C-alpha positions as CSV (number, residue, x, y, z in Angstrom):
1,C,88.6,-58.1,-68.7
2,R,85.2,-56.6,-69.3
3,R,85.2,-52.9,-70.2
4,L,82.2,-50.8,-69.4
5,A,81.4,-48.4,-72.1
6,R,80.4,-45.0,-70.9
7,R,78.3,-42.7,-73.1
8,R,79.9,-39.4,-73.8
9,R,78.0,-36.5,-72.3
10,R,76.9,-34.1,-75.0
11,R,77.3,-30.3,-74.7
12,V,74.5,-28.1,-75.9
13,V,74.8,-24.3,-76.2
14,I,71.5,-22.3,-76.0
15,T,71.3,-18.6,-76.9
16,G,68.7,-16.4,-75.2
17,G,69.3,-18.7,-72.3
18,C,67.2,-16.7,-69.7
19,G,64.2,-16.4,-72.0
20,N,61.0,-18.4,-72.2
21,L,62.2,-21.1,-74.6
22,G,65.8,-21.2,-73.4
23,V,64.8,-21.9,-69.8
24,K,62.3,-24.6,-70.8
25,L,64.8,-26.4,-73.0
26,C,67.7,-26.1,-70.6
27,T,65.7,-27.4,-67.7
28,H,64.6,-30.4,-69.8
29,L,68.0,-31.3,-71.0
30,L,69.6,-31.1,-67.6
31,A,66.9,-33.4,-66.2
32,T,68.0,-36.1,-68.6
33,G,71.4,-36.3,-66.8
34,E,73.1,-36.8,-70.2
35,V,73.7,-33.2,-71.4
36,D,75.9,-30.3,-70.2
37,V,74.2,-27.0,-71.1
38,T,75.9,-23.6,-71.6
39,L,73.6,-20.6,-71.8
40,I,74.6,-17.5,-73.7
41,E,72.8,-14.4,-72.5
42,H,73.2,-10.6,-73.0
43,P,74.3,-9.0,-69.8
44,Q,71.2,-6.7,-69.9
45,F,68.8,-9.7,-69.8
46,Y,70.8,-12.0,-67.5
47,R,68.8,-13.1,-64.5
48,A,70.5,-15.5,-62.1
49,D,67.1,-16.7,-60.7
50,R,66.2,-18.0,-64.2
51,V,69.3,-20.1,-64.7
52,P,68.5,-23.8,-64.0
53,A,70.7,-25.4,-61.5
54,G,73.6,-27.1,-63.3
55,A,73.8,-24.8,-66.3
56,S,76.8,-22.7,-67.0
57,V,76.4,-19.2,-68.3
58,V,78.5,-17.0,-70.7
59,L,77.5,-13.4,-70.9
60,G,77.9,-11.6,-74.2
61,D,76.3,-9.6,-77.0
62,L,75.7,-11.7,-80.1
63,A,75.5,-8.5,-82.1
64,D,79.3,-8.2,-81.5
65,A,81.0,-10.9,-83.5
66,T,84.2,-10.6,-81.3
67,D,82.5,-10.7,-77.9
68,A,83.1,-13.2,-75.1
69,W,80.2,-15.5,-76.2
70,R,82.4,-16.9,-79.0
71,A,84.4,-19.0,-76.5
72,A,81.3,-21.1,-75.7
73,V,80.9,-22.3,-79.3
74,P,83.9,-24.5,-80.0
75,G,83.5,-28.1,-78.8
76,A,79.7,-27.9,-78.7
77,D,77.7,-30.8,-80.1
78,A,74.8,-28.6,-80.8
79,V,74.0,-24.9,-80.8
80,V,70.3,-23.9,-80.4
81,H,69.5,-20.3,-81.3
82,F,66.6,-18.6,-79.6
83,S,68.0,-15.1,-79.0
84,A,66.4,-12.1,-80.6
85,V,66.5,-8.4,-79.6
86,N,62.7,-8.4,-79.5
87,P,61.3,-11.9,-79.8
88,Y,57.7,-10.7,-80.5
89,P,55.8,-9.5,-83.6
90,N,56.0,-5.8,-82.6
91,A,59.8,-5.8,-83.3
92,S,60.9,-2.7,-85.1
93,W,63.2,-2.8,-88.2
94,A,66.1,-1.6,-86.0
95,E,65.4,-4.6,-83.7
96,S,65.0,-6.9,-86.7
97,A,68.4,-5.8,-88.1
98,A,70.1,-6.4,-84.7
99,S,68.4,-9.9,-84.5
100,M,69.8,-10.6,-87.9
101,S,73.3,-9.8,-86.6
102,H,72.7,-12.2,-83.7
103,A,71.9,-15.0,-86.1
104,F,74.5,-14.3,-88.7
105,N,77.4,-14.0,-86.1
106,L,76.4,-17.2,-84.3
107,F,75.8,-19.3,-87.4
108,V,79.1,-18.3,-89.0
109,A,81.0,-18.9,-85.7
110,A,79.3,-22.4,-85.3
111,S,80.1,-23.3,-88.9
112,E,83.7,-22.2,-88.6
113,A,84.1,-24.1,-85.3
114,G,82.7,-27.3,-86.9
115,V,79.8,-27.6,-84.5
116,R,77.9,-30.8,-85.5
117,R,74.4,-29.3,-85.3
118,V,72.8,-25.9,-85.5
119,I,69.2,-25.6,-84.6
120,F,67.4,-22.4,-85.5
121,A,64.1,-21.4,-83.9
122,S,62.5,-19.7,-86.9
123,S,58.9,-18.6,-86.8
124,N,55.4,-19.3,-88.1
125,H,55.3,-15.5,-88.9
126,V,57.5,-16.2,-91.9
127,M,54.3,-17.6,-93.4
128,G,51.8,-15.3,-91.6
129,G,50.5,-13.7,-94.8
130,Y,48.6,-16.9,-95.4
131,K,46.3,-16.1,-92.5
132,D,44.2,-13.9,-94.8
133,L,44.1,-16.5,-97.6
134,P,41.7,-18.9,-95.9
135,D,41.3,-21.2,-98.9
136,F,45.1,-21.8,-99.2
137,G,46.5,-24.9,-97.6
138,P,48.2,-26.9,-96.4
139,I,51.1,-24.6,-95.5
140,T,54.2,-26.7,-95.9
141,P,57.9,-25.9,-95.4
142,V,58.3,-25.4,-99.2
143,T,55.3,-23.1,-99.5
144,P,56.7,-19.6,-100.6
145,P,57.2,-17.3,-97.7
146,R,54.7,-14.5,-96.9
147,C,56.3,-12.6,-94.1
148,G,54.2,-10.9,-91.4
149,T,50.8,-11.5,-89.8
150,M,48.4,-8.6,-90.3
151,L,45.8,-8.5,-87.5
152,R,42.3,-7.5,-88.5
153,D,41.5,-5.7,-85.3
154,A,43.2,-2.2,-85.3
155,A,43.7,-2.1,-81.5
156,D,45.4,-5.5,-81.5
157,L,47.5,-4.5,-84.5
158,A,48.7,-1.3,-82.7
159,K,49.6,-3.3,-79.6
160,S,51.1,-6.3,-81.2
161,G,52.5,-5.2,-84.6
162,D,52.3,-6.9,-88.0
163,A,55.4,-9.2,-87.5
164,V,56.9,-8.2,-90.9
165,A,60.2,-7.0,-89.5
166,Y,60.3,-9.8,-87.0
167,A,59.6,-12.4,-89.7
168,A,62.2,-10.9,-92.1
169,A,64.9,-11.5,-89.5
170,K,63.8,-15.2,-89.2
171,L,63.7,-15.7,-93.0
172,A,67.2,-14.1,-93.3
173,G,68.5,-16.5,-90.7
174,E,67.0,-19.5,-92.6
175,Q,68.6,-18.3,-95.8
176,L,72.0,-17.9,-94.2
177,C,71.8,-21.5,-92.9
178,R,71.1,-22.7,-96.5
179,T,74.3,-20.9,-97.7
180,L,76.5,-22.2,-94.9
181,A,75.2,-25.8,-95.4
182,C,76.5,-25.6,-99.0
183,R,80.0,-24.4,-98.2
184,A,82.8,-26.6,-99.5
185,A,84.4,-27.1,-96.0
186,R,81.0,-27.9,-94.4
187,R,81.0,-29.9,-91.2
188,T,77.7,-28.6,-89.7
189,S,74.2,-29.8,-90.3
190,F,71.2,-27.5,-89.7
191,V,67.6,-28.1,-88.4
192,L,65.3,-25.1,-88.8
193,L,62.0,-25.2,-86.9
194,R,59.2,-22.7,-87.7
195,I,58.1,-22.4,-84.1
196,G,54.4,-21.8,-83.3
197,W,53.1,-19.9,-80.3
198,C,54.7,-21.3,-77.1
199,Q,53.7,-18.9,-74.4
200,P,55.8,-18.3,-71.2
201,G,55.1,-20.5,-68.2
202,D,52.4,-23.1,-68.3
203,N,51.4,-22.2,-71.8
204,H,47.8,-23.2,-71.6
205,P,45.6,-22.6,-74.7
206,S,43.0,-20.7,-72.5
207,T,45.4,-17.7,-72.4
208,L,45.8,-17.4,-76.2
209,S,44.3,-14.3,-77.7
210,S,43.7,-12.5,-81.0
211,A,46.6,-10.2,-80.2
212,G,49.1,-12.9,-80.7
213,V,51.4,-11.5,-78.1
214,P,51.4,-11.9,-74.3
215,P,50.0,-8.7,-72.6
216,Q,53.4,-7.9,-70.9
217,F,55.1,-7.6,-74.3
218,Q,52.4,-5.5,-76.1
219,T,53.0,-1.9,-77.1
220,V,51.3,0.4,-74.6
221,G,48.1,1.7,-75.9
222,G,46.2,0.8,-79.0
223,G,44.8,4.1,-80.2
224,P,41.3,5.5,-79.4
225,G,38.4,4.1,-81.4
226,A,40.3,1.1,-82.6
227,A,37.8,-1.6,-81.5
228,A,37.1,-4.1,-84.3
229,A,34.1,-6.3,-85.0
230,A,34.0,-9.5,-83.0
231,K,34.2,-11.6,-86.2
232,E,37.5,-10.0,-87.0
233,E,38.9,-10.8,-83.6
234,D,37.6,-14.3,-83.9
235,A,39.5,-14.8,-87.2
236,D,42.7,-13.7,-85.7
237,E,42.3,-15.7,-82.5
238,A,41.5,-18.9,-84.5
239,W,44.8,-18.4,-86.5
240,F,46.8,-18.0,-83.3
241,R,45.1,-20.9,-81.5
242,N,45.9,-23.1,-84.5
243,M,49.6,-22.2,-84.3
244,W,49.8,-23.1,-80.6
245,L,52.8,-25.2,-79.6
246,S,52.5,-27.0,-76.2
247,N,55.5,-27.2,-73.8
248,G,55.5,-31.0,-74.3
249,D,55.5,-30.9,-78.1
250,F,58.1,-28.1,-78.0
251,L,60.5,-30.3,-76.0
252,R,59.7,-33.4,-78.2
253,Y,60.7,-31.4,-81.3
254,L,63.8,-30.0,-79.8
255,D,65.0,-33.4,-78.5
256,A,64.5,-34.8,-81.9
257,A,66.3,-31.9,-83.7
258,I,69.3,-32.3,-81.4
259,R,69.5,-36.1,-81.9
260,L,68.5,-36.4,-85.6
261,P,71.2,-38.3,-87.6
262,L,72.2,-35.9,-90.4
263,A,75.3,-35.8,-92.5
264,A,77.5,-32.7,-92.4
265,G,76.0,-30.1,-94.8
266,E,72.5,-31.4,-94.7
267,L,69.6,-29.0,-93.8
268,R,66.0,-29.7,-92.8
269,L,63.2,-27.2,-92.4
270,V,59.9,-28.2,-90.7
271,N,56.8,-26.6,-89.1
272,A,56.7,-26.9,-85.3
273,M,53.2,-26.5,-84.0
274,S,51.0,-28.9,-81.9
275,R,48.4,-31.0,-83.7
276,N,45.7,-28.4,-83.5
277,T,42.3,-29.3,-84.9
278,G,41.5,-27.3,-88.0
279,M,44.9,-25.8,-88.6
280,R,46.3,-25.3,-92.1
281,W,49.9,-26.1,-91.0
282,S,51.3,-29.3,-92.4
283,L,53.0,-31.6,-89.9
284,D,53.6,-34.4,-92.4
285,E,57.2,-33.2,-93.1
286,T,57.8,-32.7,-89.3
287,R,56.7,-36.3,-88.6
288,R,58.8,-37.7,-91.5
289,V,62.0,-35.7,-90.8
290,L,62.1,-35.7,-87.0
291,G,60.3,-39.0,-86.4
292,V,58.1,-37.3,-83.8
293,E,54.3,-37.1,-83.6
294,A,52.8,-34.0,-82.0
295,Q,50.6,-35.1,-79.1
296,D,48.7,-32.0,-78.0
297,D,45.8,-30.0,-79.4
298,A,44.6,-26.5,-78.5
299,S,41.1,-27.8,-78.8
300,R,41.8,-30.6,-76.3
301,P,44.4,-29.2,-73.9
302,P,46.0,-31.3,-71.2
303,P,44.5,-30.8,-67.8
């Protein structure tokens, strides 16, 4: 008799499940009909109206290594980590330390549970110091880190922060992944994506700005007399436009990161921006590792 082979449904766990990137990825994965998705979200940030139909939700605080979220990890094919206490460059050091706890607790739990793949949404801000070294490039995954993105306009800096504390948490997460990948009993592989600027919602390049942060997440006020020369704002805006990551390219990268054939203990680190004209970010490694070509450009946005 003929037996019909059925493809096993994969299960993907997404932290920060009600946030910008979590909702986009969850919606996309569920639409394939091939993936079951479990969202992990802090009770304070849980919003039922943002949970895509078909997703399951586990409420818990990733800062607590013993909390209920741990039950969602065993048996997962992939864990995608987006969660941060403050996912924007104006994060304080206290928020950065808490975000480190999120990453550390989750990565250790996933490694101990033998999850096949951990995907970490790191950040371009790990390399933000190269903004003010205009002759340096290309910026590759092996370029030494320069954490933080110092804005030239004082008003924008006051509202948006310098991203040093935020980037430090991302870099610390990257380094822990390297350590876990080298453990003797390793069963987990790691893909680290230095995510560009993927704005909430439609994410059109026309809404990018020199502040580097959506208006609703800026610190209130910017200090009197903090206006900068237009050329300073232009330099910052050009940097942020060139790190734009379209919704389409974001999903292409994440799809590839989940499916990528890697042996246990292997780790890959790549830049994750769209193919923006004039940028200094190298996508050569991204193309080679993930097998994906970015298709969008902030200079020629889709209609």
